[in-house]
Every structure is written in C-alpha cells, then in structure tokens.
C-alpha positions in Angstrom: 64.2 119.2 139.3 61.2 117.7 140.9 60.2 120.1 143.7 61.4 123.4 142.3 63.2 124.5 145.5 66.6 126.1 145.6 67.6 123.8 148.6 67.6 120.8 146.3 70.2 122.3 143.9 73.6 120.5 143.6 76.7 122.6 142.9 78.8 121.9 139.8 82.4 120.7 140.2 85.1 121.7 137.7 86.6 118.8 135.8 90.0 117.4 136.8 91.7 118.2 133.5 94.8 116.2 132.8 98.1 117.8 131.7 98.6 116.9 128.1 101.9 116.0 126.5 103.7 118.6 124.4 103.1 116.6 121.2 99.6 116.6 119.8 97.7 113.4 120.5 94.2 112.9 119.2 93.1 110.7 122.1 94.1 113.3 124.7 92.4 116.0 122.7 89.2 113.9 122.6 89.4 113.3 126.3 89.8 117.0 127.0 86.8 117.9 124.8 84.7 115.3 126.5 85.6 116.5 129.9 84.6 120.1 129.0 81.4 118.9 127.3 80.3 117.0 130.4 81.2 120.0 132.7 79.3 122.6 130.6 76.4 120.2 130.4 76.3 120.2 134.2 76.6 124.0 134.3 73.7 124.3 131.8 71.6 121.9 133.8 72.3 123.8 137.1 71.4 127.1 135.4 68.2 125.6 134.2 67.4 124.4 137.7 68.1 127.8 139.2 65.9 129.5 136.6 63.1 127.0 137.3 63.4 127.5 141.1 63.3 131.3 140.8 60.3 131.1 138.5 58.6 128.7 140.9 59.2 131.0 143.8 57.9 134.0 141.8 54.8 132.2 140.9 54.2 131.0 144.5 54.6 134.5 145.8 52.3 135.8 143.2 49.7 133.2 144.0 50.0 133.9 147.7 49.3 137.6 147.1 52.9 138.7 147.6 53.2 137.5 151.2 
C-alpha cells in the first residue's frame, strides 16, 4: 500500500469454488486448495493494508497534536 489511506483499499472477493465429483480426484483437490490459498493470501494482504492504514492515521493524528 503506497499512500497508507483507507480509501485505497480493495475489498476481497470469495473464490468461486467448483462443486467436486463424489469420487476423490487429486486434480480437483489441488484446485480447491489452490483457490483457498489464493483467497486467504488476499485476505491476509487486505488485513495488513488495514493495519498499516490505521497505524498511519494514528501516527498522523499524533504528529498533528491530536487534531
């Protein structure tokens, strides 16, 4: 996050998880895990951006004397 503002955050979007066949298939399992990995990586990144934005706002308000 370059500028540290909450307005620049992008919301995450849940993955479109496919319905798997009743029989176990390694390829479908790998696809499912990859979809979840990508989604949770996006969630983690969004959380980090929120934490950074809140921290930046706290520091700015502290430097401005609480105004």
